VMD Tcl script that builds the backbone (N, CA, C; Angstrom):
set m [mol new atoms 441]
animate dup $m
set s [atomselect $m all]
$s set {name element resname resid chain x y z} {
  {N N UNK 1 A 44.092 -7.939 15.601}
  {CA C UNK 1 A 43.493 -7.817 14.364}
  {C C UNK 1 A 41.635 -7.557 13.982}
  {N N UNK 2 A 41.016 -6.659 13.842}
  {CA C UNK 2 A 40.078 -5.798 14.227}
  {C C UNK 2 A 38.799 -5.813 13.525}
  {N N UNK 3 A 38.415 -6.249 14.389}
  {CA C UNK 3 A 36.063 -6.506 14.139}
  {C C UNK 3 A 35.195 -5.433 13.897}
  {N N UNK 4 A 34.724 -5.727 13.032}
  {CA C UNK 4 A 33.392 -5.100 12.199}
  {C C UNK 4 A 32.017 -5.170 13.422}
  {N N UNK 5 A 31.150 -4.869 14.091}
  {CA C UNK 5 A 29.564 -5.455 13.926}
  {C C UNK 5 A 28.949 -4.550 13.440}
  {N N UNK 6 A 27.990 -5.561 12.365}
  {CA C UNK 6 A 26.810 -4.911 11.399}
  {C C UNK 6 A 25.430 -5.009 11.821}
  {N N UNK 7 A 24.749 -4.908 12.397}
  {CA C UNK 7 A 23.525 -4.195 12.657}
  {C C UNK 7 A 22.148 -3.975 11.815}
  {N N UNK 8 A 21.432 -4.838 11.784}
  {CA C UNK 8 A 20.132 -4.382 10.367}
  {C C UNK 8 A 19.190 -4.241 11.334}
  {N N UNK 9 A 18.144 -2.383 10.941}
  {CA C UNK 9 A 16.652 -2.827 11.303}
  {C C UNK 9 A 15.900 -3.764 10.613}
  {N N UNK 10 A 15.428 -4.924 11.135}
  {CA C UNK 10 A 14.753 -5.329 9.974}
  {C C UNK 10 A 13.808 -4.712 9.328}
  {N N UNK 11 A 13.290 -5.086 8.211}
  {CA C UNK 11 A 12.042 -4.322 7.350}
  {C C UNK 11 A 10.940 -4.837 7.628}
  {N N UNK 12 A 10.046 -3.397 7.856}
  {CA C UNK 12 A 8.742 -4.576 8.224}
  {C C UNK 12 A 7.540 -4.969 7.489}
  {N N UNK 13 A 8.342 -4.873 5.718}
  {CA C UNK 13 A 7.917 -5.728 4.665}
  {C C UNK 13 A 8.885 -5.629 3.672}
  {N N UNK 14 A 9.242 -6.944 2.608}
  {CA C UNK 14 A 9.667 -6.612 1.818}
  {C C UNK 14 A 9.519 -5.938 0.409}
  {N N UNK 15 A 10.819 -5.122 0.354}
  {CA C UNK 15 A 10.891 -4.172 -0.713}
  {C C UNK 15 A 10.360 -5.034 -2.131}
  {N N UNK 16 A 9.565 -4.792 -2.698}
  {CA C UNK 16 A 9.420 -5.566 -5.140}
  {C C UNK 16 A 10.818 -5.596 -5.042}
  {N N UNK 17 A 12.194 -5.114 -4.655}
  {CA C UNK 17 A 13.648 -5.087 -5.081}
  {C C UNK 17 A 13.863 -6.608 -4.982}
  {N N UNK 18 A 13.093 -7.386 -3.306}
  {CA C UNK 18 A 14.138 -8.359 -2.337}
  {C C UNK 18 A 13.391 -9.392 -2.730}
  {N N UNK 19 A 12.745 -8.902 -3.792}
  {CA C UNK 19 A 11.405 -10.447 -4.209}
  {C C UNK 19 A 11.770 -11.193 -5.418}
  {N N UNK 20 A 11.695 -12.646 -5.809}
  {CA C UNK 20 A 11.470 -13.051 -7.293}
  {C C UNK 20 A 10.896 -12.328 -7.552}
  {N N UNK 21 A 10.610 -12.496 -9.219}
  {CA C UNK 21 A 8.898 -11.941 -9.563}
  {C C UNK 21 A 7.562 -11.971 -9.245}
  {N N UNK 22 A 7.415 -13.397 -9.423}
  {CA C UNK 22 A 6.214 -14.267 -9.607}
  {C C UNK 22 A 5.610 -13.107 -7.750}
  {N N UNK 23 A 6.201 -13.652 -7.008}
  {CA C UNK 23 A 6.181 -13.559 -5.377}
  {C C UNK 23 A 5.812 -12.018 -5.798}
  {N N UNK 24 A 7.242 -11.161 -5.858}
  {CA C UNK 24 A 6.896 -10.124 -6.021}
  {C C UNK 24 A 5.347 -8.883 -6.396}
  {N N UNK 25 A 4.818 -9.849 -7.569}
  {CA C UNK 25 A 3.794 -9.143 -9.050}
  {C C UNK 25 A 2.672 -9.483 -7.369}
  {N N UNK 26 A 2.504 -11.002 -7.056}
  {CA C UNK 26 A 1.373 -10.966 -6.584}
  {C C UNK 26 A 1.258 -9.543 -4.990}
  {N N UNK 27 A 2.570 -9.407 -4.608}
  {CA C UNK 27 A 2.610 -8.517 -3.575}
  {C C UNK 27 A 2.029 -7.474 -3.766}
  {N N UNK 28 A 3.047 -7.279 -5.177}
  {CA C UNK 28 A 2.594 -5.435 -5.154}
  {C C UNK 28 A 1.868 -5.469 -6.719}
  {N N UNK 29 A 0.613 -5.990 -6.219}
  {CA C UNK 29 A 0.014 -5.832 -8.225}
  {C C UNK 29 A 0.232 -5.252 -8.487}
  {N N UNK 30 A 0.063 -4.773 -9.601}
  {CA C UNK 30 A -0.175 -3.032 -10.755}
  {C C UNK 30 A -1.440 -3.609 -11.401}
  {N N UNK 31 A -2.512 -3.140 -11.273}
  {CA C UNK 31 A -3.937 -3.121 -11.127}
  {C C UNK 31 A -3.663 -2.582 -13.240}
  {N N UNK 32 A -4.846 -3.358 -13.811}
  {CA C UNK 32 A -5.088 -3.067 -15.318}
  {C C UNK 32 A -5.928 -2.062 -15.462}
  {N N UNK 33 A -5.872 -0.728 -16.847}
  {CA C UNK 33 A -6.839 0.247 -16.004}
  {C C UNK 33 A -7.743 -0.384 -16.301}
  {N N UNK 34 A -8.929 -1.691 -16.971}
  {CA C UNK 34 A -10.654 -1.944 -16.846}
  {C C UNK 34 A -10.203 -2.373 -15.097}
  {N N UNK 35 A -9.346 -2.759 -14.524}
  {CA C UNK 35 A -9.560 -3.327 -13.061}
  {C C UNK 35 A -9.896 -2.299 -12.835}
  {N N UNK 36 A -9.082 -0.943 -12.182}
  {CA C UNK 36 A -9.011 0.363 -11.757}
  {C C UNK 36 A -10.191 1.302 -12.341}
  {N N UNK 37 A -10.610 1.356 -13.261}
  {CA C UNK 37 A -12.549 2.021 -13.889}
  {C C UNK 37 A -13.417 1.341 -12.089}
  {N N UNK 38 A -13.313 -0.541 -12.062}
  {CA C UNK 38 A -13.884 -1.274 -11.740}
  {C C UNK 38 A -14.024 -0.390 -10.388}
  {N N UNK 39 A -12.572 -0.136 -9.502}
  {CA C UNK 39 A -12.459 0.016 -8.687}
  {C C UNK 39 A -12.644 1.350 -7.763}
  {N N UNK 40 A -12.786 2.413 -9.166}
  {CA C UNK 40 A -12.987 3.550 -8.738}
  {C C UNK 40 A -14.568 3.901 -9.161}
  {N N UNK 41 A -15.439 3.304 -9.440}
  {CA C UNK 41 A -16.697 3.745 -8.724}
  {C C UNK 41 A -16.648 2.689 -7.806}
  {N N UNK 42 A -16.582 2.689 -6.609}
  {CA C UNK 42 A -16.318 2.087 -5.971}
  {C C UNK 42 A -15.947 3.388 -4.522}
  {N N UNK 43 A -15.415 4.293 -5.307}
  {CA C UNK 43 A -14.498 5.350 -4.660}
  {C C UNK 43 A -14.971 6.484 -4.836}
  {N N UNK 44 A -14.084 7.348 -4.218}
  {CA C UNK 44 A -13.812 9.309 -4.685}
  {C C UNK 44 A -12.104 9.431 -5.354}
  {N N UNK 45 A -12.138 9.878 -5.891}
  {CA C UNK 45 A -10.941 10.541 -6.583}
  {C C UNK 45 A -10.720 11.683 -5.578}
  {N N UNK 46 A -9.536 11.765 -5.248}
  {CA C UNK 46 A -7.685 12.616 -4.588}
  {C C UNK 46 A -7.021 13.199 -4.616}
  {N N UNK 47 A -6.757 14.133 -4.790}
  {CA C UNK 47 A -5.658 14.554 -5.671}
  {C C UNK 47 A -4.892 14.415 -3.886}
  {N N UNK 48 A -3.493 14.619 -4.013}
  {CA C UNK 48 A -2.668 14.373 -3.109}
  {C C UNK 48 A -1.715 14.849 -3.478}
  {N N UNK 49 A -0.275 15.808 -3.182}
  {CA C UNK 49 A 0.384 17.033 -3.100}
  {C C UNK 49 A 1.837 16.455 -2.703}
  {N N UNK 50 A 2.953 16.084 -2.898}
  {CA C UNK 50 A 4.344 15.896 -2.240}
  {C C UNK 50 A 4.001 16.144 -1.226}
  {N N UNK 51 A 4.407 15.253 0.295}
  {CA C UNK 51 A 5.018 15.304 1.645}
  {C C UNK 51 A 3.106 14.857 1.748}
  {N N UNK 52 A 2.664 14.677 1.283}
  {CA C UNK 52 A 0.913 15.224 2.264}
  {C C UNK 52 A 1.284 13.949 2.594}
  {N N UNK 53 A 0.856 13.899 4.161}
  {CA C UNK 53 A 1.058 12.254 4.839}
  {C C UNK 53 A -1.062 12.036 4.526}
  {N N UNK 54 A -1.263 10.862 4.042}
  {CA C UNK 54 A -2.375 10.245 3.956}
  {C C UNK 54 A -2.532 9.055 5.689}
  {N N UNK 55 A -1.642 8.746 5.642}
  {CA C UNK 55 A -2.220 7.550 7.164}
  {C C UNK 55 A -0.848 7.936 7.788}
  {N N UNK 56 A -0.710 7.981 9.389}
  {CA C UNK 56 A -0.201 8.127 10.378}
  {C C UNK 56 A 1.146 6.988 10.927}
  {N N UNK 57 A 1.206 6.448 11.383}
  {CA C UNK 57 A 1.949 5.288 11.323}
  {C C UNK 57 A 1.343 5.131 13.358}
  {N N UNK 58 A 0.974 4.427 13.022}
  {CA C UNK 58 A -0.323 4.121 14.154}
  {C C UNK 58 A -1.570 4.087 14.569}
  {N N UNK 59 A -1.635 5.320 13.180}
  {CA C UNK 59 A -3.205 4.897 13.469}
  {C C UNK 59 A -3.646 4.035 12.690}
  {N N UNK 60 A -5.423 3.802 13.115}
  {CA C UNK 60 A -5.938 2.842 12.811}
  {C C UNK 60 A -7.179 3.541 11.342}
  {N N UNK 61 A -7.134 3.161 10.533}
  {CA C UNK 61 A -7.168 3.645 9.332}
  {C C UNK 61 A -8.959 2.539 8.586}
  {N N UNK 62 A -9.598 2.991 7.304}
  {CA C UNK 62 A -10.737 2.672 6.928}
  {C C UNK 62 A -10.854 2.765 5.774}
  {N N UNK 63 A -9.663 2.913 5.197}
  {CA C UNK 63 A -9.245 3.551 3.729}
  {C C UNK 63 A -8.132 2.824 3.243}
  {N N UNK 64 A -8.542 2.524 1.937}
  {CA C UNK 64 A -7.471 1.729 0.437}
  {C C UNK 64 A -7.711 2.738 -0.346}
  {N N UNK 65 A -6.316 2.695 -0.866}
  {CA C UNK 65 A -5.713 3.899 -1.712}
  {C C UNK 65 A -5.251 3.268 -3.225}
  {N N UNK 66 A -5.779 3.824 -4.309}
  {CA C UNK 66 A -5.096 3.139 -5.605}
  {C C UNK 66 A -4.785 4.019 -6.392}
  {N N UNK 67 A -3.255 3.678 -6.508}
  {CA C UNK 67 A -2.803 4.984 -7.050}
  {C C UNK 67 A -2.982 5.737 -8.343}
  {N N UNK 68 A -3.273 6.223 -8.558}
  {CA C UNK 68 A -3.942 6.929 -10.662}
  {C C UNK 68 A -1.815 7.292 -10.781}
  {N N UNK 69 A -2.115 7.758 -9.912}
  {CA C UNK 69 A -0.833 9.125 -10.757}
  {C C UNK 69 A -0.034 9.245 -9.802}
  {N N UNK 70 A 0.950 9.646 -9.781}
  {CA C UNK 70 A 2.127 10.071 -8.785}
  {C C UNK 70 A 2.637 8.835 -8.344}
  {N N UNK 71 A 2.559 9.362 -7.367}
  {CA C UNK 71 A 3.547 7.817 -5.865}
  {C C UNK 71 A 3.533 7.953 -4.601}
  {N N UNK 72 A 2.735 6.457 -3.790}
  {CA C UNK 72 A 2.455 6.609 -2.601}
  {C C UNK 72 A 4.000 5.793 -2.144}
  {N N UNK 73 A 4.394 6.467 -0.852}
  {CA C UNK 73 A 5.621 6.311 0.296}
  {C C UNK 73 A 5.267 5.892 1.324}
  {N N UNK 74 A 5.730 4.652 1.470}
  {CA C UNK 74 A 5.540 3.911 2.565}
  {C C UNK 74 A 6.872 3.488 3.752}
  {N N UNK 75 A 6.411 4.888 5.015}
  {CA C UNK 75 A 7.680 5.368 5.377}
  {C C UNK 75 A 7.601 4.342 6.787}
  {N N UNK 76 A 8.543 4.257 7.494}
  {CA C UNK 76 A 8.982 3.912 8.602}
  {C C UNK 76 A 10.027 4.845 9.887}
  {N N UNK 77 A 8.684 4.836 10.665}
  {CA C UNK 77 A 9.233 5.781 11.925}
  {C C UNK 77 A 10.111 5.281 12.225}
  {N N UNK 78 A 11.045 5.626 12.473}
  {CA C UNK 78 A 12.263 5.993 13.480}
  {C C UNK 78 A 12.863 6.926 12.556}
  {N N UNK 79 A 13.914 7.142 13.776}
  {CA C UNK 79 A 14.999 8.560 13.453}
  {C C UNK 79 A 14.990 9.233 12.282}
  {N N UNK 80 A 15.758 8.430 11.253}
  {CA C UNK 80 A 15.526 8.452 10.091}
  {C C UNK 80 A 15.082 7.757 9.137}
  {N N UNK 81 A 14.190 8.690 8.260}
  {CA C UNK 81 A 13.246 8.586 8.374}
  {C C UNK 81 A 12.886 7.092 7.292}
  {N N UNK 82 A 12.703 6.088 6.378}
  {CA C UNK 82 A 13.335 5.484 5.796}
  {C C UNK 82 A 12.008 4.405 4.122}
  {N N UNK 83 A 11.670 4.674 3.040}
  {CA C UNK 83 A 11.139 4.821 2.671}
  {C C UNK 83 A 11.671 2.970 2.243}
  {N N UNK 84 A 10.164 2.148 2.685}
  {CA C UNK 84 A 10.255 0.206 2.919}
  {C C UNK 84 A 9.025 0.307 1.126}
  {N N UNK 85 A 9.032 0.796 0.943}
  {CA C UNK 85 A 7.792 0.687 -0.767}
  {C C UNK 85 A 7.183 1.263 -0.706}
  {N N UNK 86 A 7.077 1.877 -2.126}
  {CA C UNK 86 A 6.788 2.280 -2.868}
  {C C UNK 86 A 6.111 2.098 -3.951}
  {N N UNK 87 A 4.635 2.706 -3.539}
  {CA C UNK 87 A 3.471 2.135 -5.129}
  {C C UNK 87 A 3.730 3.189 -6.128}
  {N N UNK 88 A 3.370 3.181 -7.265}
  {CA C UNK 88 A 3.235 3.739 -8.953}
  {C C UNK 88 A 1.592 3.810 -9.153}
  {N N UNK 89 A 1.514 4.377 -9.766}
  {CA C UNK 89 A 0.643 3.951 -10.672}
  {C C UNK 89 A -0.435 2.719 -11.140}
  {N N UNK 90 A -1.369 2.565 -10.489}
  {CA C UNK 90 A -1.897 0.762 -10.618}
  {C C UNK 90 A -1.771 -0.263 -9.360}
  {N N UNK 91 A -1.019 0.266 -8.414}
  {CA C UNK 91 A -0.591 -0.033 -7.478}
  {C C UNK 91 A -1.229 0.201 -6.277}
  {N N UNK 92 A -2.003 -0.382 -5.135}
  {CA C UNK 92 A -2.702 0.253 -3.728}
  {C C UNK 92 A -2.566 -0.180 -2.057}
  {N N UNK 93 A -2.209 0.778 -1.412}
  {CA C UNK 93 A -1.617 0.123 -0.212}
  {C C UNK 93 A -2.693 0.745 1.001}
  {N N UNK 94 A -2.501 0.546 2.419}
  {CA C UNK 94 A -3.614 0.364 2.986}
  {C C UNK 94 A -4.924 -0.523 3.443}
  {N N UNK 95 A -4.388 -1.495 2.890}
  {CA C UNK 95 A -6.252 -3.396 3.022}
  {C C UNK 95 A -5.479 -3.750 3.508}
  {N N UNK 96 A -3.979 -3.893 4.384}
  {CA C UNK 96 A -4.296 -4.460 5.384}
  {C C UNK 96 A -4.251 -3.846 6.850}
  {N N UNK 97 A -4.273 -2.130 6.996}
  {CA C UNK 97 A -4.389 -2.410 7.997}
  {C C UNK 97 A -6.551 -1.968 8.232}
  {N N UNK 98 A -6.482 -1.466 6.982}
  {CA C UNK 98 A -8.128 -1.576 6.981}
  {C C UNK 98 A -9.208 -2.642 6.719}
  {N N UNK 99 A -7.952 -4.209 6.378}
  {CA C UNK 99 A -9.485 -4.575 6.345}
  {C C UNK 99 A -9.116 -6.095 8.030}
  {N N UNK 100 A -7.102 -5.762 8.218}
  {CA C UNK 100 A -6.881 -6.392 10.105}
  {C C UNK 100 A -7.843 -6.028 11.295}
  {N N UNK 101 A -8.084 -4.247 10.953}
  {CA C UNK 101 A -9.115 -3.338 11.611}
  {C C UNK 101 A -7.138 -2.663 13.535}
  {N N UNK 102 A -6.171 -2.851 12.638}
  {CA C UNK 102 A -4.971 -2.823 13.684}
  {C C UNK 102 A -4.482 -1.935 12.972}
  {N N UNK 103 A -4.370 -1.008 13.590}
  {CA C UNK 103 A -3.341 0.632 13.337}
  {C C UNK 103 A -2.009 -0.200 12.733}
  {N N UNK 104 A -2.164 1.065 11.896}
  {CA C UNK 104 A -0.690 0.602 10.620}
  {C C UNK 104 A 0.675 0.734 11.584}
  {N N UNK 105 A 1.283 -0.277 11.139}
  {CA C UNK 105 A 2.671 0.249 11.455}
  {C C UNK 105 A 3.912 1.252 10.778}
  {N N UNK 106 A 3.554 1.926 10.017}
  {CA C UNK 106 A 3.914 2.919 9.034}
  {C C UNK 106 A 3.566 3.812 8.332}
  {N N UNK 107 A 4.184 4.720 7.805}
  {CA C UNK 107 A 3.485 6.039 7.735}
  {C C UNK 107 A 3.199 6.014 5.415}
  {N N UNK 108 A 2.123 6.033 5.299}
  {CA C UNK 108 A 2.310 6.391 4.300}
  {C C UNK 108 A 1.849 7.494 3.438}
  {N N UNK 109 A 2.816 8.715 2.699}
  {CA C UNK 109 A 2.200 9.481 2.844}
  {C C UNK 109 A 3.142 10.120 0.364}
  {N N UNK 110 A 2.077 10.719 0.588}
  {CA C UNK 110 A 2.814 10.816 -1.209}
  {C C UNK 110 A 4.086 11.619 -1.490}
  {N N UNK 111 A 4.689 10.580 -2.498}
  {CA C UNK 111 A 5.775 10.593 -2.431}
  {C C UNK 111 A 5.724 11.681 -3.806}
  {N N UNK 112 A 5.300 11.627 -4.446}
  {CA C UNK 112 A 4.942 12.981 -5.302}
  {C C UNK 112 A 3.178 13.397 -6.018}
  {N N UNK 113 A 3.738 14.800 -6.602}
  {CA C UNK 113 A 2.039 14.777 -6.489}
  {C C UNK 113 A 1.035 14.219 -7.636}
  {N N UNK 114 A 0.287 13.696 -7.052}
  {CA C UNK 114 A -0.741 13.385 -8.209}
  {C C UNK 114 A -2.292 12.703 -7.483}
  {N N UNK 115 A -2.800 11.902 -7.955}
  {CA C UNK 115 A -4.340 11.489 -7.413}
  {C C UNK 115 A -4.170 9.548 -7.110}
  {N N UNK 116 A -5.236 9.629 -6.217}
  {CA C UNK 116 A -5.184 8.371 -5.553}
  {C C UNK 116 A -7.040 8.240 -5.602}
  {N N UNK 117 A -7.834 7.224 -5.976}
  {CA C UNK 117 A -8.368 6.301 -5.797}
  {C C UNK 117 A -8.384 6.232 -4.231}
  {N N UNK 118 A -10.054 7.003 -3.246}
  {CA C UNK 118 A -9.758 6.678 -1.828}
  {C C UNK 118 A -10.819 5.187 -1.506}
  {N N UNK 119 A -10.660 4.434 -0.999}
  {CA C UNK 119 A -11.743 3.494 -0.952}
  {C C UNK 119 A -12.456 3.123 0.507}
  {N N UNK 120 A -13.136 4.022 0.731}
  {CA C UNK 120 A -13.922 3.700 1.638}
  {C C UNK 120 A -14.196 2.149 3.157}
  {N N UNK 121 A -13.716 1.215 3.652}
  {CA C UNK 121 A -14.042 -0.126 4.029}
  {C C UNK 121 A -14.810 -0.771 3.136}
  {N N UNK 122 A -16.420 -0.235 3.556}
  {CA C UNK 122 A -17.654 -0.679 3.590}
  {C C UNK 122 A -17.730 -0.892 2.005}
  {N N UNK 123 A -16.963 0.518 1.264}
  {CA C UNK 123 A -16.959 0.054 -0.282}
  {C C UNK 123 A -16.196 -0.823 -0.907}
  {N N UNK 124 A -15.576 -1.311 0.170}
  {CA C UNK 124 A -14.235 -2.238 0.037}
  {C C UNK 124 A -14.501 -3.538 -0.331}
  {N N UNK 125 A -15.434 -3.352 1.147}
  {CA C UNK 125 A -15.893 -5.058 1.512}
  {C C UNK 125 A -16.535 -5.110 0.594}
  {N N UNK 126 A -17.956 -4.643 -0.213}
  {CA C UNK 126 A -18.989 -4.607 -0.700}
  {C C UNK 126 A -18.225 -5.542 -2.376}
  {N N UNK 127 A -16.805 -4.586 -3.159}
  {CA C UNK 127 A -16.047 -4.770 -4.164}
  {C C UNK 127 A -15.913 -5.699 -3.557}
  {N N UNK 128 A -15.423 -6.734 -2.458}
  {CA C UNK 128 A -14.607 -7.957 -2.912}
  {C C UNK 128 A -15.704 -8.990 -2.896}
  {N N UNK 129 A -17.454 -8.540 -2.260}
  {CA C UNK 129 A -17.929 -9.696 -2.656}
  {C C UNK 129 A -18.613 -9.095 -3.843}
  {N N UNK 130 A -18.724 -8.699 -4.706}
  {CA C UNK 130 A -19.052 -8.001 -5.812}
  {C C UNK 130 A -17.951 -8.927 -6.976}
  {N N UNK 131 A -16.736 -8.500 -6.364}
  {CA C UNK 131 A -15.908 -8.910 -7.843}
  {C C UNK 131 A -15.154 -10.453 -7.771}
  {N N UNK 132 A -14.239 -11.390 -8.397}
  {CA C UNK 132 A -13.840 -12.577 -7.869}
  {C C UNK 132 A -12.528 -11.986 -8.152}
  {N N UNK 133 A -12.347 -11.470 -9.602}
  {CA C UNK 133 A -10.868 -10.792 -9.816}
  {C C UNK 133 A -10.352 -9.842 -8.916}
  {N N UNK 134 A -10.764 -8.817 -8.059}
  {CA C UNK 134 A -10.540 -7.675 -8.144}
  {C C UNK 134 A -10.270 -8.585 -5.982}
  {N N UNK 135 A -11.515 -9.049 -6.094}
  {CA C UNK 135 A -11.470 -9.978 -4.512}
  {C C UNK 135 A -10.004 -10.767 -4.596}
  {N N UNK 136 A -8.891 -11.883 -5.330}
  {CA C UNK 136 A -8.388 -12.327 -4.580}
  {C C UNK 136 A -7.806 -11.543 -5.164}
  {N N UNK 137 A -7.376 -10.441 -6.041}
  {CA C UNK 137 A -6.179 -9.641 -5.869}
  {C C UNK 137 A -5.321 -9.003 -4.215}
  {N N UNK 138 A -6.737 -8.388 -4.266}
  {CA C UNK 138 A -6.655 -7.555 -2.750}
  {C C UNK 138 A -6.453 -8.518 -1.527}
  {N N UNK 139 A -6.574 -9.674 -1.219}
  {CA C UNK 139 A -7.131 -11.089 -1.093}
  {C C UNK 139 A -5.430 -11.468 -0.555}
  {N N UNK 140 A -5.370 -11.938 -2.230}
  {CA C UNK 140 A -3.330 -12.210 -1.887}
  {C C UNK 140 A -2.754 -11.541 -1.392}
  {N N UNK 141 A -2.901 -10.473 -1.667}
  {CA C UNK 141 A -1.241 -8.678 -1.632}
  {C C UNK 141 A -2.206 -9.323 0.633}
  {N N UNK 142 A -2.647 -8.752 0.621}
  {CA C UNK 142 A -3.223 -8.466 2.555}
  {C C UNK 142 A -2.853 -9.879 3.505}
  {N N UNK 143 A -3.113 -11.255 2.514}
  {CA C UNK 143 A -2.468 -11.971 2.874}
  {C C UNK 143 A -0.468 -12.118 3.112}
  {N N UNK 144 A -0.054 -12.255 1.800}
  {CA C UNK 144 A 1.083 -11.590 1.706}
  {C C UNK 144 A 1.772 -10.910 2.452}
  {N N UNK 145 A 0.908 -9.951 2.981}
  {CA C UNK 145 A 1.724 -8.828 3.715}
  {C C UNK 145 A 1.953 -9.089 4.714}
  {N N UNK 146 A 1.294 -9.142 5.271}
  {CA C UNK 146 A 1.331 -9.859 6.559}
  {C C UNK 146 A 2.245 -11.113 6.402}
  {N N UNK 147 A 2.939 -11.402 5.942}
  {CA C UNK 147 A 3.153 -12.288 6.104}
  {C C UNK 147 A 4.852 -11.920 6.576}
}
mol reanalyze $m
mol bondsrecalc $m
mol representation Tube
mol addrep $m
């Protein structure tokens, strides 16, 4: 009799497909056009090209990225790269590293040509203090993504 042992590498955090509907939407929310407009006022538009690295694994960054067009991929650092989660238009990433002050566990890279809104830490903190709706969305995602 032959036995096969399978090992799996733990994920940094679950992908959207691994979660039930409402939890996935809270973990990876898609912002409305009105919410995007409010964030845009606090950040700067940035064109990104496919393959461009916005944040390296191990880097401590003070930037949040909101996808306007294209796609951002979170990549697990390993011998064989693995996309952990992809962020599409209306979604955001980078808040956990920015708010916690800890180095990031993964690389953030443009998976397609597109545009993001880059929001600096101080601008995000000002937005969180003045916009209750966006504050709740960002803080909920931050808490759920760190668990």
